[in-house]
N, C-alpha and C positions, 0 to 999 in steps of 0.2 A: 504494500500500500504506500502511496505517496499522498501526504496530506498538506494542505495549505491553510493559512490563517483565515479567521472570520472576516467577512467582507473582502474577499480576495481581489487583489489589484493585478495590474499587468505583470509585475515581477513575480508575485506568488504563483499565478497561473502559468506564466512563461517558463519559470524554472521547474515547476511540477510537471508540466506537459513534456518538456524537453527531457527531464530525467526518466519519465515513464517510457518515452519512445526509445531512449538509449538502452534501458533495461530490456525492452521488448526486442530490440535488434540484437541483443546479446542472448536471446532465447529465454528470457526470464518473464514469467507472467506478472504483470504490473498494472495497477489501476490507480486513478487519481480520485481523491475524495476531498470535498470542501464542506465547511460547516453550514454555509448558507449560500444564497444565490449570488452570482457574479454580475457585474454591469453588462448591459446589453451591447455596449460598444466593443466588448471583447468576445462576443459570441461567435465570431468568425474564425477565431484562432484554430489552427490545425489540431484535431484531436479533441476539441472541447465538447463535442457532442457525446463523448463517452464519460465525461466527468460525473461523478456521483455526488448528490447533494444530501447531506445528513438531514436537513430540515424536511425534505420531501419524502425520504424513505429511510428512516432511522433503523428499522428492523433489518433490512437487507444490508445496510452499511455496517451495522454491528456484527452481522454474521461474517461478512468479508473481513472485517478487522480481526475477528477471533481466529480466522484461518491464516492470517498473514504471518510469515516467518520473519519479516523485516518491515519496519515502518520508517520511511523517510519523512522528516518534518522540515518543510520548506518555508523559509522567509519569516520565521518567528522564533523567539528565543525562550518561550515557556509554554507549556501545554495549556495554560489557562487562556491563551490566545485562540483556542479552538472552541471555546464555550462548551456546549453539551457534548460535542465530539471528544473533547479533551479527556473527560472521565473514561470514555471507552478506550482511548489510546493508552491512557495511564494504566489501566487494569490489564492491558494486553501483555502477554509473555514474550511478544516479538522483540527482536533487537531494534532499538530505537536510534536512528541516525539523524542528527541535526545538521542541516546545511543552511547557513544564515549569515547575514552581515550586520545584525544589530548587536549593540553592546550588552554585556552581562548576561550570557546564556545561563539558564537555570541548570542545576546539577541533577537533571532527571533524564539524561540521555546516555546511551551506552557508547556512542561514538560521536564526536563533535568536529565539524568543519565550520569554524566561525572566524570570519575575517572582516573586520569593520572597515578596512581601507579600500575594499572594492566598492564599485558603484552600486552593485545589486547582487542579489542571490543568483540571478541568471548569469552574471559574469563569473561568479564563483563556480557554478555548475560547468561552464565552459572550461575553466581552469582545471577542474577535477577530471573531466573527460580527456583533455589533452595531456594532463600529467600521467594518465594511464596509458598514453600512446594510442588512444582510440579515436583521435580526431577524424579518422576516415569514416566513422559512423555518423558524423554530423551531416545529415541530409538537409534538403531545403526546408522541410517541415520543422525540424529541430531548430534550424537557423532562424526561421521566422519567429518562433516562440522565444528564443533567447534574445533576439533583437528587440522584440516587444518589451521584454522585461528590463533590458538595459535602457531603452529609449524612455519608457514611462518613469522609471525610478531616477532618471537624471533630468526630467523635464525637457525632453528632446535635446539632451546634451548641453544643458544650460547650468547645471550644478551637479555636485558629487561626482565629477568626472575630471579631476585634476591630474590623473595619472595617464601617461601616454598609452599604457596597455589597454585601457578601455577602448580607445579609438582603433588600436591594432586589432582587437577582437571584433569590433563592429565592422571593420574593413574586411576581415576574414569571413564574417557572416554574409556580407554583401557578395563576396566572391563565391559563396556557396548558394546564391540564388535569391537573396533578399532584395526586394525593390523598396528602398527606404521611403520614397515618396508615396508609394501605394500603401505601405504599412502605416505611415503617418496619417494619411487620409482616412484609413479604416478606423483608426483610434480616435482622432481628433476632429474629423469633419463629418460626423454622423449624428450631430445634435438633433434632438426633437425640437419642435417649436416651443413646447412647454419648458424644456431645459434652457433654451435661449432666453425665454421671458423670465425664468427664475433667476438667471444670471443678471439680467438688467435690474430686476427688482432688488436683488441682494446688494448690488452696488449703489443704487439710488436711494433705497429706503432702509436698508439694514446694515450699512457700514458706518462705523464710528471711528474717527481719526483723532488720535491723541498726539499731536505733533511734538509737544514738549517732552513726551516720553518715547518718541520715535516708534509708536505702536499704532496699529489699526486692527479692528476686528469686525467680523460679520456675524450676526446671530440670526438663526432661522427657527421659528416656532413650529410646532406640529400643524397649526392652522395654516402657516405660510406654505408648508410642504403640501398640505391637502389642496390649497388653492391652486397650486401649479402642478397638480397631479404627479407628484414626485415618484420617480422610479429609481431603483438602486443604480448608483453611478451618476445621478444628475448633479451632485455637488462635487464631483471629482475635479480637482484642480482649482476650485473656487478660492481656496485659502491663499493661493499664490498671487492673486490679483492685487491685493493691497501692497505687496512688496514692490510693485511698480511705482508707487508714490515716492517722490524724492524725499529722502530723509527717514523713511520708514524701514526699520530693521527687524521688526517683530509683527507677525500677522497671525491671527487666530480665527478659526471658524467654529462657532458654537452651534451645534445642531441638536434640537430637542427630540429625544426619543420618548417612548411611553413611560419609562421608569428612570431615566437619567438624562444628563446632558453630555453629548459626545463632543470632545474638543480635538481639533486638528490644528497643529502649530507649525509655522515655518519661520525661519530667521535668516539673516544675513551675517556674514563675518563670523566672529568668535562667540556670539551670544548663543548660549546653550538652552534651547527649549527643552531638551531632555532633562536637564537639571531642574528647570521650573516645574515641569509636570510630575517628576519623581518626588519632589519635595512637597507639592501641594495638591496634586490632582490624580493620584493613583495611576500614573502613566509612565511612559518611557519611549525610547526610540533612539534617534541620532541627535547629534549636536544641532543640526539645522532643520530637522524634521522629526516631529514626535506627535504622540496622541495621548489623551488623558480623558478622565471621566469626572463628572460632578453629580452628586445625588441631591443637590439643592434645586430650587426652582431656577428658571432662567434668569430672572432678575437678581436673585441671590447670588447666582454663579457669576454674573457680570460684575456685581458689586464686589464680590470677593476678589475676582481677577484684577479689577482696577485698584483695589486697596493694596494688592501685592506689588504692583509695578514700581512704586517708589523704592522698594527694597533693591531693585535691580537698575535703578536710574543711572548709576555711573557706567555700568556695562552697556546699557541701552544707548546712552549718549555717545560712548566711544565707538560703537558700531554704527550708530545712525549717522555719523559724520561722513560715512562712505569710505 
């Protein structure tokens, strides 16, 4: 079994699908499982039609997990990132292998490939395959999935890609049949009208800018999401928009769920959003990209967030100057 984290993104799916195809080409029976639905703009990826969804069919997924001799855990650092599926994986007697690029992996895996310096888990999968001398098995389908993972986790090569090796790998994937323009269009140019209108509403009505603290945030309530017929993936990338404002080095998206507020954070420079959410919002991630949760109301969460910012004022100012 190959499992990816809750709310799987391009890197989670790209790395998982590529690993599954690699194992299959080696003659090993392998299947991909995710805790819940993935965004529609990734539904074209090679092999995605065979991905199992725990939310849709927990019984069959549990049976397959019990049968597994090895479980690869892709693009997350702790089993609690799998929600309900995590309990099933934790109770399995299978060998558990972590392949990930997030910091501080939990001590619940039998074998760990953790490298925070790489752009993405997909890049790490490529490195693992080539280090085994098996790069000849990387066909066009695998190359597309790996490219999607690298492209989406670097914002189309605009961040987290400071090492030349990332571009060498991308070039090799292109040589193996990836059409970068086509892949980019499939991921980024398939917005629904509702998603586009939600974007406009978010920026005009739900964005607050705190220039003195070099911070901007967007908040969306359950009613907002209902008004724009929200579908999974419709807020993908939204948190990055405020970082385009001159002087802003911290951006946060607050999204109301039925039982909590989900936070997505991005930053520029050396300001660590990972530190902020670990200390105050039960979260984690990378220095410049992280996620967290609040179990207060939306207004209480926003008040708490704003009250914390002065604690980081010096760092925000240093990074907000560009």
